[in-house]
C-alpha positions in Angstrom: -18.5 15.9 -7.0 -19.8 19.2 -5.8 -21.9 20.8 -8.6 -19.8 24.0 -8.4 -16.6 22.1 -8.7 -18.0 20.1 -11.6 -19.0 23.2 -13.4 -15.6 24.8 -12.9 -13.8 21.6 -14.0 -15.9 21.2 -17.1 -14.6 24.6 -18.3 -11.0 23.7 -17.4 -11.3 20.4 -19.3 -12.8 22.0 -22.3 -10.0 24.6 -22.5 -7.2 22.0 -21.8 -8.2 18.8 -23.7 -5.9 15.8 -23.2 -3.8 17.5 -20.4 -4.5 14.9 -17.8 -1.8 15.8 -15.3 -2.8 19.4 -15.3 -6.5 18.6 -15.0 -5.7 16.3 -12.0 -3.7 19.0 -10.3 -6.3 21.7 -10.8 -9.2 19.4 -9.6 -7.3 18.5 -6.4 -6.9 22.2 -5.6 -10.3 23.6 -6.6 -12.1 20.8 -4.7 -10.7 22.4 -1.5 -10.7 26.0 -2.7 -14.2 26.5 -4.1 -16.0 26.1 -0.7 -13.5 28.6 0.7 -14.1 31.0 -2.1 -17.8 30.7 -1.6 -17.3 31.8 2.0 -15.0 34.7 1.0 -16.8 36.4 -1.9 -14.1 38.9 -2.7 -12.2 36.0 -4.4 -15.3 35.2 -6.4 -16.0 38.8 -7.5 -12.4 39.1 -8.9 -12.6 35.6 -10.5 -9.3 34.7 -8.8 -9.7 30.9 -9.4 -10.4 31.5 -13.1 -7.2 33.6 -13.3 -5.2 31.2 -11.2 -5.6 28.2 -13.6 -4.5 30.3 -16.7 -0.7 30.8 -17.1 0.3 34.4 -17.5 2.6 33.2 -20.3 3.5 29.9 -22.1 6.7 29.9 -24.2 7.4 26.9 -26.5 10.4 26.8 -28.8 12.5 24.4 -30.9 16.0 23.4 -29.6 18.3 22.3 -32.5 21.7 20.8 -31.5 24.4 18.7 -33.0 25.2 15.2 -31.7 28.7 13.6 -31.6 28.2 12.1 -35.0 27.7 15.5 -36.5 23.9 15.0 -37.0 21.4 17.7 -36.2 18.8 16.8 -33.6 15.7 18.8 -32.7 13.9 18.9 -29.3 11.1 21.0 -28.0 11.6 23.5 -25.2 9.1 25.1 -22.8 8.7 27.7 -20.1 5.4 28.1 -18.4 5.4 31.4 -16.5 2.3 30.8 -14.4 1.9 33.5 -11.8 4.1 36.4 -10.7 1.7 38.0 -8.1 4.2 37.6 -5.2 7.6 37.5 -6.9 9.5 36.5 -10.0 8.5 33.2 -11.6 10.4 30.4 -9.9 10.4 26.7 -10.7 12.7 24.0 -12.1 13.7 22.9 -15.6 13.0 19.2 -16.4 14.8 17.3 -19.2 13.1 14.0 -19.8 11.4 12.3 -22.7 8.0 12.4 -20.9 7.9 16.2 -20.7 4.8 17.7 -22.3 3.0 21.0 -21.9 0.5 19.2 -19.6 3.3 18.0 -17.4 4.8 21.4 -17.1 1.5 23.2 -16.6 0.7 20.8 -13.7 4.1 21.4 -12.1 3.9 25.2 -12.6 0.4 25.4 -11.2 1.5 23.4 -8.1 4.6 25.7 -7.8 2.4 28.8 -7.3 1.0 27.5 -4.1 4.2 25.7 -3.0 6.2 28.9 -3.4 3.6 30.9 -1.6 3.7 28.5 1.4 7.5 29.1 1.8 6.7 32.7 2.8 9.5 33.8 0.4 8.7 36.3 -2.5 8.5 33.8 -5.4 6.0 33.3 -8.1 5.2 30.0 -9.9 6.7 28.6 -13.1 8.1 25.5 -14.7 10.0 24.6 -17.8 12.0 22.0 -19.6 12.4 19.8 -22.7 11.7 16.4 -24.0 15.5 16.0 -24.4 16.8 12.8 -22.7 20.3 13.3 -21.0 20.6 9.5 -20.4 23.3 8.0 -22.6 24.5 11.4 -23.9 28.1 12.6 -23.7 29.1 15.7 -21.8 29.7 17.5 -25.0 26.2 16.6 -26.4 24.6 17.8 -23.1 26.6 21.0 -23.3 25.6 21.7 -26.9 22.0 21.0 -26.0 22.0 23.2 -22.9 23.7 26.1 -24.8 21.0 25.9 -27.6 18.2 25.7 -25.0 19.5 28.7 -23.1 20.1 30.7 -26.3 16.3 30.9 -26.6 15.3 30.8 -22.9 17.6 33.7 -22.1 15.2 36.1 -23.9 12.5 35.3 -21.3 14.3 35.0 -17.9 16.2 37.2 -15.5 16.9 37.6 -11.7 13.8 39.8 -11.3 11.7 38.2 -14.0 12.0 34.4 -13.9 14.6 32.3 -12.1 14.7 28.6 -13.1 16.3 25.8 -11.2 17.0 22.1 -11.7 14.6 19.2 -11.7 14.6 15.7 -13.2 17.5 15.4 -15.7 18.9 18.8 -14.7 21.6 18.8 -12.1 24.7 20.8 -11.4 26.3 20.0 -14.8 23.3 21.2 -16.8 22.9 24.3 -14.6 26.6 25.1 -15.2 26.3 24.8 -19.0 23.2 27.0 -19.1 24.5 29.6 -16.7 27.7 29.9 -18.7 25.7 30.4 -21.9 23.4 33.0 -20.3 26.5 34.9 -19.0 28.0 34.9 -22.5 24.8 36.1 -24.1 23.9 38.8 -21.6 27.4 39.8 -20.5 26.5 39.8 -16.8 27.1 37.6 -13.8 23.8 37.4 -12.1 21.6 35.1 -10.1 19.4 34.0 -13.0 19.5 30.2 -12.1 19.6 28.4 -8.8 21.3 25.1 -8.1 24.6 26.6 -9.1 28.0 25.4 -8.0 29.2 26.5 -4.6 32.2 28.4 -6.1 30.0 30.5 -8.3 26.9 31.6 -6.4 25.2 28.3 -5.3 23.9 27.6 -1.8 25.2 24.9 0.4 22.7 22.1 1.1 20.7 22.8 -2.1 21.0 19.1 -3.4 19.8 17.8 0.0 17.2 20.5 0.6 14.0 18.8 -0.8 14.7 15.6 1.1 15.7 17.4 4.3 12.7 19.6 4.2 10.3 16.6 3.6 11.7 15.0 6.7 11.3 18.2 8.8 7.6 18.4 7.6 7.0 14.8 8.6 8.6 15.5 12.0 6.1 18.3 12.5 3.2 16.0 11.5 4.3 13.4 14.1 4.6 16.1 16.8 0.8 16.8 16.5 0.4 13.2 17.8 3.0 13.5 20.5 5.3 11.2 18.4 8.8 11.5 16.8 10.8 10.1 13.9 13.3 8.1 16.0 12.5 4.3 15.8 10.2 4.6 12.7 10.7 2.4 9.6 10.6 4.3 6.3 9.9 3.3 2.6 11.4 5.7 0.1 11.2 5.5 -3.7 13.7 6.7 -6.2 17.5 7.0 -5.7 18.3 10.6 -6.7 18.9 13.8 -4.7 15.5 13.8 -3.0 15.8 10.2 -1.8 19.5 10.8 -0.8 18.6 13.9 1.2 15.5 12.2 2.9 17.5 9.1 3.7 20.3 11.1 5.3 18.0 13.2 7.5 15.7 10.2 8.5 18.8 8.2 9.5 20.3 11.1 11.4 17.1 11.5 13.3 17.0 7.8 14.3 14.6 6.3 11.7 15.4 3.2 9.6 15.1 3.6 5.8 14.5 0.1 4.3 13.7 0.8 0.6 14.9 2.7 -2.5 13.7 2.1 -6.0 14.3 2.7 -9.7 12.7 1.9 -13.1 14.1 -1.6 -12.7 12.4 -2.4 -9.4 13.1 -1.8 -5.7 15.6 -2.7 -3.0 14.6 -4.0 0.5 17.4 -3.6 3.0 16.2 -5.0 6.3 19.2 -3.5 8.2 18.4 0.0 6.9 20.5 2.5 5.1 23.7 3.9 6.7 26.1 6.6 5.7 28.0 4.4 3.3 24.9 3.1 1.6 23.4 6.6 1.4 26.6 7.9 -0.3 26.4 4.9 -2.7 23.1 6.4 -4.0 25.1 9.2 -5.4 27.3 6.7 -7.2 24.2 5.0 -8.7 22.9 8.3 -9.9 26.2 9.4 -11.4 26.5 6.1 -13.3 23.7 7.3 -15.6 22.3 3.8 -15.8 19.0 4.5 -14.0 19.0 1.2 -12.1 19.1 0.2 -8.5 19.9 -3.5 -8.8 23.7 -2.9 -8.2 22.8 -1.8 -4.6 21.7 -5.4 -3.9 25.0 -6.8 -5.1 27.0 -4.2 -3.2 25.3 -4.6 0.2 23.6 -8.0 0.1 20.1 -6.6 0.1 17.0 -8.0 -1.6 16.1 -6.8 -5.1 12.5 -7.0 -6.4 12.5 -6.5 -10.2 9.6 -4.6 -11.7 7.9 -3.9 -8.4 7.4 -0.8 -6.2 8.3 -0.6 -2.5 4.8 0.1 -1.2 4.1 -3.6 -0.4 6.5 -3.4 2.6 5.2 -2.9 6.2 6.5 0.5 7.3 5.5 3.4 9.5 6.2 6.1 6.9 5.9 5.9 3.1 7.5 8.7 1.0 7.3 8.8 -2.8 10.4 10.7 -4.0 10.6 10.0 -7.7 7.8 11.1 -10.1 4.1 11.9 -10.3 1.4 9.3 -9.6 4.0 6.7 -8.5 1.8 5.6 -5.5 -1.6 4.2 -6.6 -4.8 3.7 -4.7 -4.0 0.0 -4.5 -0.6 0.8 -3.1 -2.2 3.0 -0.5 -4.7 0.3 0.4 -1.9 -2.1 1.1 0.1 0.5 3.1 -3.0 1.3 5.2 -3.7 -2.4 5.8 -0.1 -2.8 6.9 -0.5 0.0 9.5 1.3 2.9 7.9 1.1 6.1 9.9 2.1 8.7 7.3 2.2 8.9 3.5 4.0 12.1 2.5 4.8 13.2 -1.1 8.4 14.3 -1.6 7.8 14.0 -5.3 5.3 16.4 -7.0 1.8 14.8 -7.0 3.5 11.6 -6.1 0.2 9.8 -5.3 -2.8 9.2 -7.5 -5.9 11.4 -7.0 -7.8 9.0 -4.7 -5.0 8.5 -2.2 -5.4 11.6 0.0 -9.1 10.9 0.7 -8.4 7.2 1.4 -5.8 8.3 4.0 -8.0 10.9 5.6 -10.9 8.4 6.0 -8.5 5.7 7.4 -7.0 8.1 10.0 -3.6 8.0 8.2 -1.8 11.4 7.9 -1.2 12.5 4.3 1.2 15.2 3.4 0.7 16.8 -0.1 3.8 17.5 -2.2 3.3 21.3 -2.4 3.9 21.4 1.4 6.1 18.4 2.0 8.6 19.0 -0.8 8.8 22.8 -0.6 12.2 22.6 1.0 14.0 22.5 -2.4 12.5 25.7 -3.7 12.9 27.3 -0.2 16.6 26.8 -0.4 16.5 28.0 -4.0 14.9 31.2 -2.6 17.6 31.4 0.0 20.2 31.1 -2.9 18.5 34.0 -4.6 18.8 36.0 -1.4 22.5 35.1 -1.0 23.1 36.1 -4.7 21.5 39.5 -4.1 23.6 40.0 -0.9 26.8 38.7 -2.6 27.1 36.6 0.5 27.0 32.9 1.6 25.5 31.4 4.7 27.0 28.3 6.4 25.5 24.8 6.2 24.2 25.1 9.8 22.6 28.6 9.0 20.9 27.3 5.8 19.7 24.1 7.6 18.2 26.2 10.5 16.4 28.5 8.1 15.1 25.5 6.1 13.8 23.9 9.3 12.1 27.1 10.3 10.4 27.5 6.9 9.1 23.9 7.0 7.8 24.4 10.5 6.0 27.6 9.3 4.6 25.7 6.3 3.2 23.0 8.7 1.7 25.7 10.9 -0.1 27.2 7.9 -1.4 23.8 6.8 -2.6 23.1 10.3 -4.3 26.6 10.5 -6.3 26.2 7.3 -6.7 22.4 7.4 -8.4 21.9 10.7 -11.4 19.5 10.3 -12.8 18.5 13.7 -9.9 16.9 15.6 -8.0 16.1 12.4 -5.8 18.1 10.0 -6.6 17.9 6.3 -3.2 18.8 5.0 -4.4 18.9 1.4 -7.0 21.5 2.3 -4.5 23.4 4.6 -1.8 23.6 1.9 -4.2 24.6 -0.9 -6.0 27.3 1.1 -2.9 28.5 2.9 -0.9 28.9 -0.4 -3.9 30.4 -2.2 -4.7 33.3 0.3 -1.4 35.1 -0.1 -1.4 34.9 -3.9 -5.1 35.8 -4.2 -4.8 38.8 -2.0 -1.8 40.0 -4.0 -3.6 39.6 -7.3 -6.6 41.6 -6.0 -4.2 44.4 -4.7 -2.5 44.6 -8.1 -5.8 44.9 -10.1 -7.0 42.9 -13.0 -3.6 41.5 -14.1 
């Protein structure tokens, strides 16, 4: 490791003990940024990197609620307001037992650069709770969401902090939280994104992350004079991101052969079609968090306890959670001739995967660029709310495609290394420059 990177990371580790996900995210970024900062001393003089890794504000609170048996339960709520240099804090809320401050700091830190790359005026933030919606009744989820928003409402607003959904937070949860915010503040305003279409939401928001990821991969292939049609694709997960990616890949002529869940993965040699893709939504709505029923429904193969990266495919796209594709998985994919590994989940690959891909000549797309389509359409939802106006599906899709093309162009501009594109470098530097220049312009804030 570069001595300057090590010295910087030693300080970060000392200040954030035990926060492994956050430390991993910071190291991946600063390894690319420190050489750039050395070449551009204004960022060094203003200590932009030191400011960037410290959240502007961290809010932690208790969330008491009553279950259906009349018993009081207590969860922990968070909002990490990381950086507001280019716009209101923007980032999802995650409800999952694995949620910790480290998880949300890593996600919020990534969100700064991801939001910057979209070219939309959005800062970086993230929040959530260790509450588990699985197995809870609608009434229990409503009571939790109302208690959570009662505290969170003090800290957010359409020009301050605009949360969205994430793992465990879909349209139902957004609805309950929006209703509570409206009751508490006595105003109908665009304080959350991912809302229902009848009350301020944007069409295509559920599909946006998956659609955007496919558009980014399409741009990557174009640099090689190639296209998506005819490619075989491995996806993980079976939620909205996987659903959106599967729809767009299939529409563009690729064959998606895997989905996965905590119970294992499905291999469907014939590939997903519209009926199978819609079935993913039924699986998600069942609240059982398993994919085995897909095999019974469509006669596909199910591999319990395994991940889909052992299959021979052209494109591998993790769509579920952080660090779901390991170095060993990448080694197997590279050996099997994979052309692209692209993160549709946040930090979907372990830390050594990008460098392994770069050395092997395999294109690697980092999450902050690849999966920016979701927050991009959230940004478009904010715009529509401000205008009191809705765009059509075709208009939103066209804007999303343009944003993803622009993100790719930024990555290519800053990631040029010889005759290759280092997309990790390009995304990190491209996202950093806009935020850093805004921080300098606004003084020591």
